[in-house]
C-alpha positions in Angstrom: -94.5 15.1 49.5 -91.2 16.2 48.0 -87.9 14.6 49.0 -85.8 16.5 51.5 -82.5 14.6 51.9 -83.1 14.5 55.6 -83.0 11.9 58.4 -86.2 11.0 60.3 -85.6 10.8 64.0 -88.3 10.7 66.7 -91.0 11.9 64.4 -89.0 14.8 63.0 -87.1 15.4 59.8 -83.6 16.6 60.7 -80.4 17.3 58.8 -77.7 14.6 58.8 -74.5 16.0 60.3 -72.1 13.5 58.8 -70.5 13.0 55.4 -72.4 14.4 52.4 -73.5 12.0 49.7 -75.8 11.8 46.7 -78.0 9.3 44.9 -77.4 9.3 41.2 -79.8 8.1 38.4 -77.8 5.4 36.8 -79.6 5.8 33.5 -78.5 9.5 33.1 -75.8 10.1 35.6 -77.8 13.0 37.1 -78.0 13.6 40.8 -81.4 12.5 42.1 -81.1 13.1 45.9 -78.6 14.9 48.2 -78.1 14.5 51.9 -75.7 13.5 54.6 -74.8 10.5 56.6 -75.9 10.4 60.2 -73.4 11.7 62.8 -72.7 10.1 66.1 -75.2 12.6 67.6 -77.9 11.6 65.0 -77.3 7.9 65.7 -77.6 8.4 69.4 -80.9 10.3 68.9 -82.3 7.5 66.8 -81.4 4.9 69.3 -82.9 6.9 72.1 -86.1 7.5 70.2 -86.5 3.9 69.2 -85.9 2.8 72.8 -88.2 5.2 74.5 -91.1 4.5 72.1 -90.8 0.8 72.5 -92.9 0.4 75.6 -96.0 2.2 74.2 -95.8 0.5 70.8 -95.5 -3.0 72.1 -98.3 -2.5 74.6 -100.7 -1.5 71.9 -103.1 -4.1 70.7 -102.3 -6.0 67.5 -105.5 -4.4 66.0 -104.2 -0.9 66.8 -100.8 -1.6 65.3 -102.3 -3.1 62.2 -104.7 -0.2 61.6 -101.7 2.0 61.1 -100.1 -0.6 58.8 -103.3 -0.8 56.8 -103.3 3.0 56.3 -99.7 2.8 55.1 -100.6 0.0 52.7 -103.5 2.1 51.4 -101.2 5.0 50.7 -98.8 2.8 49.0 -101.6 1.4 46.8 -102.9 4.8 45.9 -99.4 6.0 44.9 -97.9 2.9 43.3 -97.0 4.7 40.1 -95.2 7.4 42.1 -93.1 4.8 43.8 -92.5 2.8 40.7 -91.2 5.9 38.9 -88.9 6.7 41.8 -87.6 3.2 42.0 -87.0 3.2 38.2 -85.1 6.5 38.4 -82.9 5.5 41.4 -82.1 2.0 40.4 -82.3 2.1 36.7 -84.9 -0.6 36.6 -87.3 -0.7 33.6 -90.5 0.9 34.6 -92.5 -2.3 34.2 -90.0 -4.0 36.5 -90.3 -1.2 39.1 -94.0 -1.5 39.0 -93.9 -5.1 40.2 -91.8 -3.9 43.2 -94.2 -1.2 44.0 -97.0 -3.7 44.0 -95.1 -6.0 46.3 -94.8 -3.2 48.8 -98.6 -3.0 49.0 -99.2 -6.7 49.3 -96.8 -7.2 52.2 -99.2 -5.9 54.9 -101.9 -8.6 54.6 -99.4 -11.4 54.0 -97.4 -10.4 57.0 -100.5 -10.3 59.3 -101.4 -13.8 58.1 -97.9 -15.0 58.7 -97.8 -13.5 62.2 -100.9 -15.4 63.2 -99.6 -18.7 61.6 -96.0 -18.5 62.6 -96.2 -16.8 66.0 -99.6 -17.8 67.4 -101.0 -17.5 70.9 -102.1 -20.9 72.3 -103.5 -22.0 75.7 -104.0 -25.6 76.9 -103.9 -27.4 80.2 -102.1 -24.8 82.2 -99.6 -23.9 79.4 -99.7 -20.7 77.5 -97.6 -19.8 74.4 -97.2 -16.1 73.5 -94.6 -14.2 71.5 -92.8 -11.0 72.5 -91.0 -8.5 70.3 -87.2 -8.3 70.5 -87.1 -4.5 71.0 -85.2 -2.2 68.7 -84.6 -3.7 65.3 -82.0 -2.4 62.8 -83.1 -2.9 59.2 -80.3 -2.6 56.6 -81.6 -2.5 53.1 -80.2 -3.3 49.6 -80.1 -1.2 46.5 -81.7 -3.7 44.1 -85.1 -3.8 45.8 -84.9 -0.6 47.9 -88.6 -0.6 48.7 -89.8 -4.2 48.8 -87.0 -5.8 50.8 -86.7 -3.3 53.7 -90.5 -3.2 53.7 -90.5 -7.0 54.1 -88.6 -6.6 57.4 -90.3 -3.4 58.6 -93.9 -4.6 58.4 -93.5 -7.9 60.2 -91.3 -6.2 62.9 -93.9 -3.5 63.5 -96.7 -6.1 63.7 -94.8 -8.0 66.4 -94.3 -4.8 68.4 -90.7 -3.9 67.6 -89.4 -0.4 66.9 -87.1 0.2 64.0 -84.1 2.1 62.8 -83.9 1.9 59.0 -80.5 2.3 57.3 -81.1 2.0 53.6 -78.4 1.4 50.9 -76.3 4.5 50.3 -77.2 4.0 46.6 -81.0 4.3 47.1 -81.9 6.7 49.9 -84.7 8.4 48.0 -86.9 5.4 48.0 -86.4 4.9 51.7 -87.3 8.5 52.4 -90.5 8.2 50.4 -91.6 5.1 52.3 -90.9 6.8 55.7 -92.9 9.8 54.6 -95.8 7.4 54.0 -95.4 5.9 57.4 -95.5 9.3 58.9 -98.7 10.1 57.0 -100.2 6.9 58.1 -99.9 8.0 61.7 -97.0 5.9 63.0 -96.1 7.3 66.4 -92.9 9.3 66.8 -89.8 7.1 67.4 -91.3 3.9 66.2 -89.6 4.1 62.9 -86.4 6.1 62.4 -84.4 6.7 59.2 -80.7 7.2 59.2 -78.2 7.2 56.4 -74.6 5.9 56.4 -72.0 3.4 55.3 -70.3 0.5 57.0 -69.0 2.6 60.0 -72.4 4.0 60.8 -73.9 0.5 60.5 -71.3 -1.0 62.8 -72.1 1.7 65.4 -75.8 0.9 65.3 -75.6 -2.8 65.4 -73.0 -3.0 68.2 -74.9 -0.6 70.5 -76.5 -2.5 73.4 -79.8 -0.9 72.7 -80.1 -2.7 69.3 -81.8 -6.0 69.9 -82.0 -7.3 66.4 -80.6 -6.8 62.9 -82.2 -7.7 59.6 -79.9 -7.4 56.6 -80.3 -8.0 52.9 -77.3 -7.6 50.7 -73.9 -8.9 49.7 -72.1 -11.8 51.4 -69.1 -9.6 52.3 -71.1 -7.1 54.2 -73.2 -9.8 55.8 -70.2 -11.6 57.1 -68.8 -8.4 58.5 -72.1 -7.9 60.4 -71.9 -11.5 61.6 -68.3 -11.1 62.8 -69.2 -7.9 64.6 -71.9 -9.7 66.6 -69.6 -12.5 67.7 -70.2 -13.0 71.4 -73.6 -11.4 71.3 -76.2 -14.2 71.2 -78.7 -11.8 72.8 -79.1 -10.0 69.4 -81.2 -11.8 66.8 -79.5 -11.6 63.3 -81.4 -12.3 60.1 -79.3 -12.4 56.9 -80.2 -12.8 53.2 -76.9 -12.8 51.2 -77.7 -14.0 47.7 -76.4 -16.9 45.8 -74.5 -18.5 42.9 -77.7 -20.0 41.5 -77.8 -23.0 39.2 -80.3 -23.6 36.4 -80.2 -27.1 34.9 -81.7 -27.6 31.4 -82.0 -31.4 30.7 -84.3 -33.3 28.4 -85.9 -30.2 27.0 -88.0 -30.5 23.9 -88.7 -26.8 23.2 -85.3 -25.1 23.3 -86.7 -21.7 22.4 -89.2 -21.8 25.2 -86.4 -22.8 27.6 -84.2 -20.0 26.3 -86.9 -17.4 27.2 -87.1 -18.8 30.7 -83.3 -18.8 31.0 -83.1 -15.2 29.9 -85.7 -14.1 32.5 -83.8 -16.1 35.1 -80.3 -14.7 34.3 -80.8 -11.2 32.8 -83.9 -9.6 34.4 -83.2 -6.4 36.3 -79.8 -6.3 34.6 -78.9 -9.5 36.5 -79.2 -7.6 39.8 -81.5 -10.0 41.7 -80.2 -12.4 44.3 -82.2 -15.2 42.7 -80.8 -14.7 39.2 -79.4 -17.8 37.6 -75.6 -17.5 37.4 -74.8 -21.0 36.1 -76.6 -22.8 33.2 -75.9 -26.5 33.4 -76.7 -28.6 30.3 -76.0 -32.0 28.8 -72.8 -32.4 26.8 -74.8 -33.5 23.8 -77.0 -32.3 21.0 -79.9 -31.4 23.3 -77.6 -29.2 25.5 -76.2 -27.5 22.4 -79.7 -26.7 21.2 -80.4 -24.9 24.5 -77.1 -23.0 24.3 -77.8 -22.0 20.7 -81.3 -20.8 21.5 -80.1 -18.6 24.4 -77.3 -17.2 22.2 -79.8 -16.4 19.5 -82.2 -14.7 21.9 -79.6 -12.4 23.6 -79.1 -10.0 20.7 -82.9 -9.4 20.6 -83.2 -8.5 24.3 -84.0 -4.8 24.4 -81.5 -2.9 26.6 -81.9 0.9 27.1 -83.2 3.8 29.1 -85.9 2.6 31.6 -88.2 5.6 31.1 -88.8 5.3 27.4 -92.3 4.4 26.1 -90.9 1.3 24.4 -89.9 -0.4 27.7 -86.6 -2.3 27.6 -86.1 -5.8 29.0 -83.5 -4.3 31.3 -81.8 -1.0 31.8 -78.4 0.0 33.3 -76.6 -1.5 36.2 -76.7 0.4 39.5 -73.6 2.4 38.5 -70.7 2.4 36.0 -68.4 0.7 38.5 -70.6 -2.4 38.5 -70.5 -2.5 34.8 -66.7 -2.2 34.7 -66.5 -5.0 37.3 -68.7 -7.3 35.2 -66.7 -6.7 32.0 -63.4 -7.2 33.9 -64.8 -10.5 35.2 -65.6 -11.6 31.7 -62.0 -10.8 30.6 -60.7 -12.8 33.6 -62.8 -15.8 32.7 -61.7 -15.7 29.1 -58.0 -15.6 30.2 -58.7 -18.6 32.5 -60.0 -20.7 29.6 -63.6 -19.6 29.3 -65.1 -19.6 25.8 -67.3 -16.7 25.0 -70.6 -17.7 23.4 -72.0 -14.2 23.4 -69.6 -11.4 24.5 -71.1 -8.8 26.9 -70.1 -5.3 25.8 -70.6 -1.7 27.0 -73.5 0.1 25.3 -73.7 3.7 24.1 -76.7 4.6 26.3 -74.3 5.6 29.1 -71.5 4.2 31.3 -73.7 2.0 33.4 -75.1 0.0 30.5 -73.9 -3.3 29.1 -75.4 -6.1 27.0 -75.9 -9.6 28.3 -73.1 -12.1 28.2 -72.9 -15.9 27.8 -69.7 -17.9 28.4 -68.9 -21.6 28.3 -66.7 -22.3 31.4 -66.9 -26.1 31.2 -63.1 -26.5 30.9 -62.3 -24.2 33.7 -62.2 -26.5 36.7 -61.3 -23.8 39.3 -64.5 -21.7 38.8 -64.9 -18.9 41.3 -67.9 -19.5 43.6 -69.0 -15.9 43.7 -72.1 -13.9 42.9 -71.6 -11.6 40.0 -74.5 -9.0 40.1 -74.7 -8.5 36.3 -76.4 -9.9 33.2 -73.8 -12.6 32.7 -74.4 -16.3 32.6 -71.8 -19.2 32.6 -72.5 -22.4 30.8 -71.3 -25.7 32.2 -71.7 -29.0 30.2 -72.1 -32.3 32.0 -72.3 -35.9 30.8 -75.0 -37.3 33.1 -77.9 -35.8 35.1 -76.3 -37.0 38.3 -73.2 -35.0 37.4 -75.4 -32.0 36.6 -77.1 -32.1 40.0 -73.6 -32.4 41.7 -72.4 -29.4 39.7 -75.5 -27.5 40.8 -74.7 -28.2 44.4 -71.0 -27.3 44.0 -71.5 -23.9 45.7 -71.1 -22.4 49.2 -74.5 -20.8 48.6 -78.0 -22.2 48.5 -80.6 -19.6 47.6 -82.3 -20.6 44.4 -82.1 -23.4 41.9 -84.1 -24.4 38.8 -84.7 -27.3 36.5 -86.0 -27.1 33.0 -87.1 -30.5 31.9 -90.0 -32.4 30.3 -89.1 -35.4 32.4 -91.1 -35.5 35.7 -88.8 -38.2 37.1 -85.8 -35.9 36.8 -87.7 -33.2 38.7 -88.4 -35.6 41.5 -84.7 -36.4 41.8 -83.7 -32.8 41.5 -86.2 -31.6 44.2 -84.9 -34.4 46.5 -81.2 -33.8 46.0 -80.7 -30.0 45.4 -79.5 -27.8 48.2 -81.4 -24.6 47.8 -84.1 -22.8 49.7 -86.1 -21.9 46.6 -86.5 -24.6 44.0 -88.2 -24.1 40.6 -89.4 -26.5 37.9 -90.0 -25.2 34.4 -90.2 -21.6 35.6 -87.7 -18.7 36.1 -85.5 -18.8 39.2 -86.3 -15.1 39.8 -89.9 -15.6 40.8 -90.8 -15.5 44.5 -94.1 -15.8 46.4 -94.9 -13.6 49.4 -96.8 -16.6 51.0 -93.6 -18.8 51.0 -90.3 -18.6 52.8 -87.5 -16.8 51.1 -83.8 -17.5 51.5 -81.5 -20.5 51.6 -78.8 -22.4 53.5 -75.0 -22.0 53.3 -73.7 -18.5 52.6 -77.1 -17.5 51.4 -78.0 -16.6 55.0 -80.4 -17.7 57.8 -83.9 -17.2 59.2 -85.4 -16.8 55.7 -85.6 -13.0 55.9 -88.3 -10.8 54.3 -90.5 -13.7 53.2 -93.4 -15.4 54.9 -91.2 -16.7 57.7 -90.1 -13.1 58.7 -92.4 -13.4 61.6 -90.1 -16.0 63.1 -87.2 -13.6 63.7 -89.3 -10.6 64.7 -90.6 -12.1 67.9 -89.4 -14.6 70.5 -91.6 -17.3 72.1 -92.6 -17.2 75.8 -93.9 -20.4 77.4 -96.0 -19.7 80.5 -96.9 -22.5 83.0 -100.0 -21.4 84.8 -101.3 -22.7 88.1 -105.0 -22.5 89.0 -106.6 -20.8 92.0 -104.9 -19.4 95.1 -101.3 -20.4 96.0 -101.3 -24.1 97.1 -98.5 -26.6 97.1 -99.7 -30.3 97.3 -96.6 -31.7 95.6 -94.5 -34.2 97.6 -90.7 -33.8 97.1 -88.3 -36.1 98.8 -86.3 -34.3 101.6 -88.7 -31.4 101.8 -91.1 -31.0 104.7 -94.8 -30.9 103.7 
């Protein structure tokens, strides 16, 4: 199937009637996809379709729903390379990196069914029955960095639970969303159960505030997530699942092999051009010779990281950022840190492959006490030196976020302390911070979000529990209540 640039509403591909926009290949600057935002009429049609299809979809047996999901997964498995190529073109990811995302799309079906049975089971005992019901119409708002895997991680659990869906992908990656929806159509998903609309913040606000929208699953930046949270103030009837990233710490302490640590640090901080929410943003080391060895090893490794076009045979470690504005923002941030007292160890610089490319940067910001607690989505890592391990853990926890954290150390006692004291939802020992398991929860406390979206615990926010108290036999009342005649 070729890409059309259309919306998908009630089982039909229709033209968007709103603002025209395009998706651009960040590696080349060429237009990849052209379409239009959804108009008010388009949005109304999508809400109506999702609402009207809800009754039939939720009444189907779990087996019937899952047969369609299995067909979708089979299509995704058969065409993994097609999806990987599209992801690479639309995001700028190296092809090897995009292939891991395409594989994760396939694996989500079986994992989500297992999670549904484990997290939202049906139980009966002694006149009590526990079941779970879908929320209704779910709005899924996806990010640009994992345009297939992360929306897919909301969509499949929501469909299993019996919800219907309106998908609003990132404006930067509409082509991947369209391809996924084409596969759902091919798998036989009934009309109206999944609808695709495009838009920006205004269209998103219209969808999430409509009374027919029963739930919202959002993955993206904290600014947009907080705007959604504010818009739903006073609406406790709408379930809201947010995954908003982090200012993730990676502590290297008592490390014997500095070169091995440097490779793990590089994969943690610079993979996918630093555009993963689990990327390490702060490297915390001892203010001693051991810490200096780690810093020197990272600095020595950075110039050897291959950065270039993602579609070349000699696959780079990472490609461009999502667009030239992201690169300009990252380089401006580096200048601001330097002006504030940061000491460049390896200076990030624009590269001649194109305006969205930059090299990785490493900066010592130990002396800058007023560090911004922000998530910079770029291949840039701050170094902070501390005198004691207790101070290192305190520095790691000095953030409003709490998504991922890591410790590189040969000392198991330090790991025990770290795991006990760190405030993060995903904690790693002697491995990169950017790894995640589909069989584990994903997310963290603080401004990193809630409900652990898109991971194994996604089943939790896709259905609500119903407790049924069941009497036996015909109606009979033998209870004695004071003041009530028998």
